[in-house]
N, C-alpha and C positions, 0 to 999 in steps of 0.2 A: 676623245678627251673627257675625263670624268669631272664630276662637280667639284671635287676637291682641287683639282688642277686649275679649273677655271676661276674658282674663288680665290685661290692663292695668287694667281696672276693679277687679280684686280685689287685686293685689299692693300697691298704694299707695293708701291712703285719706287723703291729706293734707287736713287740715281747712282750710276756707276762712277768710279773715279774718273773715267775718261771724260764724263760730261760735266763734272763739277769743278774743274780747275781752270783758272785763267792761264793763258799761255804766258810763259816767261819771256821777258824782253831781252833779246840777244843783240840789240842794236849796238851795244858798246863793244861787242866782240867782232873784230874784223875777220871775216872768213879768209881762207887762203885764196879764194877766187872772189874778186870784187863783184857784187851784184850788178846786173846790167843797168846802166843809166846812173850809177852812183860813183863817188870818188872824185878825185881832183882832175879827172881827164874829161875830154869832150864826150858827150853822150854817144855820139856815133863815131866809133873809131874808123881810121882810114881803112878802106877796103870794103866797107859795106856799100853795096851798089845802090844808087838811087836815093840816098839819104842826104839831107842838107847838113853841111858842116855848121856847128854852132860856135860862135865866139864866146858866148856866155853859157857855161854848162848848166846854169839854173833855169835857162829859158827853154820851155818845152815847145820847140818849133816842130811843126809837122810839114810833110811834103804836100804840094798841091794835090797830089793823087789821094793821099789819105784824107785831106780836107774834103775833097770831092766825094769820097766814099762815105764819109760821116754825114755829109749834107744831102747827098742824092740817094734817098731811100727807094725811089721809084725805079731806078735802073736795075736791071738783072745782072749782077756782078758774077763773074766767074774767076777761077783761080788764075787763069792766064792773064786776066786784066791787071793783076798786081805783081806779075813776075818782075823781078828787079827791086821790089819793095817788100819782100816777104818778111825780112827781119823787122822792119819798121812796123808793119801791120801786126806782127806777132806780139810786139810790146805795147800795143794799143788794145784797150778793152773790147771795142767793137771789132777791130780787125782780127784779134785773136779768136773771137767767137766765130767769125766768118771762116777763117782758115780751118778751125777744128771741124766745123760742119762739112766743109768741102772735102777734107781729107778722107772722110768716111766713104765717099763715093768717087773719089778721084781716080783717074787713069794712072797706069804705071808711070807714064811719061810726066804727068803733072806732079806726082809724088816725088819723082826724081829731081825735078826743078826746085821744088820746095826744100827738099833735103839738101841739095847742093848749096843753096843760099844760106842755110843754117849751119851745116856741118862741114868742116870742123871749126871754122873761125869764130862763129857766133853762138855755138851750142852752150858753152858754160855760162855766158851772160844770160841767155834766155832761160836756162834751167832754173836760175835763181830769181827770175822776174815774176812779179805777181800775175801777169797775164801770159807771158811767154812760156812759163812752165807747162801750161796746158797744151800748147802746140807741140812741145817736145814729147809729152805723154802720148799724144795722138800718133806721132811718128813711131813710137814703140808699139802701139796697138795695131797700126795699119801699114807700117812699112814692111819691106821685104826682110828676110832674115839677114841678108848681107847688110842692109841699111841699119838694122837693129844692132848688129855686131859692131859696125863702125861707130855708131852713135855711142854705144856703151864704152868703146875704147877711148873716146874723148873725155870720159869721166875718170879714167885711170889716174891714180895719184891724188884725186880730189874727193874720194868717197867719204872721208870723215867730215870735211868741211861742208859738203853737200848734204850729208845725213843730219847735220846739226842745224841746217838752215831751213827756215819755215817752208819755202817752196821747193828747194832742192831735195828735201827728204821725200817729197811726193814722187819726184821723177826717179829717185833711187828705188823706191818701192815698185814703181812701174817697170823699171829695168829688170828687177829681180823676177818679175812675173814672165817677162817675154824673151829674155836672152837664153842662150843655150847653157846647159849644165856647166860647161867649162868656164864660162864667164861668171856664172853664179858663184862658183868656187873661188874665182879671183876676187870677187866682191867680199866674200867671207874672209879671205886671207888678208885683205887690205884693212878690214875693220877689226879683225880679231884682237890686235893689241889694244884696242880702244873700246872693247865691248861694254865694260862696266860703265864707262863714261857715257856711252850711247844709251844704255839701259836707263840711266837716271836723267836723261835729257828729254825735254818736252817734245822735241822733234825726232831725235835719234831712236827713242824707244819704239817708234812705229816701224822703223827700218829693221830693228832686231826681231820684232814680232813677225814681220814678213819673211825674214830669213828662216825662222823656225817653222812657219807655216808651209813654205814652198820648197825648201831644200832638203835633200835626203839627210836623215839624222846622223848617218855615219860621217858626214862632211861637216857637222856642226861641233867641232872639237871645243869651241868656246863654252859650251854648256858646262863643262867640267869646272870652269871658273866660278860658277855659282855655288859650288860646294863650300860650306863654311860661311856663306853669306845669305842663307835662306831667310833668316829672320829680318835682316837688313833689307832684303829685296821685298819681302812680303809686306813690310810696313812702309814702303815707299810708294808715293802716288803713281809712279810709272813702273817701278820694279814689280809691283804686284800684278800688273798686266802681263809682263814678260813671263813671270813665273807661271801664271795660269796658261799661257800659250805652250809652255814646256809640258805642263801636265796634260794638256789637251792633245798635243801632236806627237809627243815622243813616246817610245816604248818603255816597258818596265825596266829594261836594262839601264836606261838613261834617267828615268824619273825616280827609281827606288832610292838612291842616295839622297835626293832632294826631299822626298816624302819622309824618309826616316828622320832627317834633320828637322823637318817641319813639325813632326809629332812631339818634339821636345818642347815646343812653344805653343801648343794648341790653346791653352787657356788665355795666354796673353794675346794671341792673335785674334781670338774671338772678340776681344774687347778693344781692338785697335781699329782706327778709322779706315785703314786700307786692308789690314790683315784679315778682317772679317770676310772680305770678298774671296780671299784665297780659301778660307775654311769652308765657306758656302760652296765653292767650286768643288772641293773634295767631297762634300756631302752629296752634292747632286750628280757629279760626273765621275767620282773616284771609284776605285775597285772596292768591293764589299769589305775587304780587310781594312782598308784605310778609312772608309766611311764609318765603320763600327768603332775603330779606335777613337775617332773624333767624338762619336756619340757616347762612348764610355766616359769621356771627360766631361760631357755635358750632364750626364745622369748625376743626380744629387745636387746639382747647381741650377736647376731650371728657373727657380724664382729669382735668384740673384742675377743670372744672365738675362732673364726676361726684362728686368728693370734697368738694364744697361742700354744706352743709346745705340751702340753698334752690335753688341752681342745679341740683342733681341732679334736682329735679322737672322742670326744663326739659329736661334730657337725656332723661328718660323720655318726656316728651310729644313730643319731636322724633323719637325712635325709632318711636313709634306713628303719628304723623301725617305724617311726611315722605314725599314721593314716593320711589319705589324708588331713583332715582338718588342722591338725597341720603342715604337710609338706608344704602345700600351704602357711601358715602363715610364716614359716621359709624362704621359697623361696622368698616371697614377700619382706622380709627385704633386700635381695640381689639385688633387681632391683629398689627399691625406692631410688631416689636421696637424698643425705644428704643436710643439710642447705646450703652448698656451691655450690650445684648443681651437684656435682660429685656423681656418683653411687658407692656403695661399690665394684662393679665389678673390677674397676681399681685397688684399693688397694689389692684386693684378687689375681688378676693376678700377681702382683709383689711380694707378700709375700711368703716366703719359706714354710709356713704351710697352709695358707689360700688357696693357689692355688689348693691344693688337695681337700679341701672342695668344691671349685668351680667345680672341675672335677666331684666330686660326685653329685653335684647339676645338672650338665648337663646330667648325666646318669639317675637320678631318676625322673627328672622333666617330666611332661606330659602336653599335651594340651596347653593352653594359657601360662602357666608358662614356659614351654619349649621354645615356640616361643619367648617370651620376653627375656629370657636368651640368646638365640642364637643371637637375633637381637642386643643385647647389647655387647656381647662378640666379634662378628665378626669384627665390625669396630674398636674396641679398639685393637684387635689383629693386625690388619693391620697397625694401626697407631704406635703401640709400636714396631713392627718389623721394621718399616721404620726409626724411629727416635731414637731407643735405642738398645744397644747391651748388656744391663745389665741383662736382664732376659731371655736369650735365652733358657736355660734349661726348665724353667717353661712354657714359651710360646710354645716351641716345643711340650710338652706333651699335652697342651690344643689344639693346632692346629691338632695334630693327632687324638685327641678325636673327634673334630668337623667333621673331614673327615670320621671317622668310624661311627659316629652317623647319617650321611647322607645316609649310606648304608641300604639295606633291613634288617628287624629285625633279620633274621636267621644269616646273616653275622655279625651283630653287636654283637650278643651273642658269636660268635666264636672269634672275635677279641678283645672283651673287657677283656678277660682273660690275654691279653698280656700287659695291662696297668700296670705300676709299678712306684714306686718312682725313 
């Protein structure tokens, strides 16, 4: 990994959309399948072996065995010790963790007992339970193929409600990973009429991403639904993720219509809170033709885009990922004087976003471009430090960068990782 790449990874740690949004509250939307332990019915339905009946549904009563398990930490518990109480333990924080750990090394017979207590009568409740969903995921991971098939069959007809549910969506994703191709196709067909709804859902978008990642593209007919909606998806907090997964995993045959549509909105997407991530993805991972089309839109607009909160991310990505010819053209824009005789360097040093683009330029520039940049920045830095106190934070970062870039290559690589906003 070269110095430019190391420095780039350190200067700007822009958070992804996935990390920056609060989960939406779907508590007001009743799923098709009531979550385990909720609703106007007793918490433990008839037929669950070994569980106490509750007169008051709001009272969280535990069986003596679960109470003993929670209190007696010194005893060496085994799966066989809780047979008959597996469902209750699965819905308990400590019990669920215990079952998860034991399933990883359990015998075939032990797994079958656990499986039989959960499937089919109690599977849907546990899939949507805050603790129970983890046990069901473990059954998909460590169960036999027959057990995985039967377990997935219990979800038939409920894929949409489960995909939109906070815990159910995790189990659906796990099922997609471990079931046979025929059942994967069945999941696609059940969700296909509701794909756009899932794409824009805080939970459902993860299921659609998993389908794109795991299933053969010829079976993903729903991708054609994205045509005509590329801008809408790219500017959506969840849609932008799904669009990136399409560009990452699908072949040219499937992505070309999406990319051709995307190029119609390049400038607007660069400046969008979520669209900029899609443009960055094309610059970093796209085919040369698509990357160069984006860079052509950036050329002539470097200063304007560098001063924009979101587009400045695109400028940095372009400086790092562009071919040498394009990089030189972008750097040249930064050193050529404007009509008033002032170079863009001055404005960039002062700007809260563009100064990071300038720092990136100082790192990636080579040869004559690097010398020109340094010769322009140094005197401006001295003058601005002398006569202004308004931009000390930005100027301090640039000054430290200049000092480090004058060091030998090996030391620059080591110190560049310390540069941050």
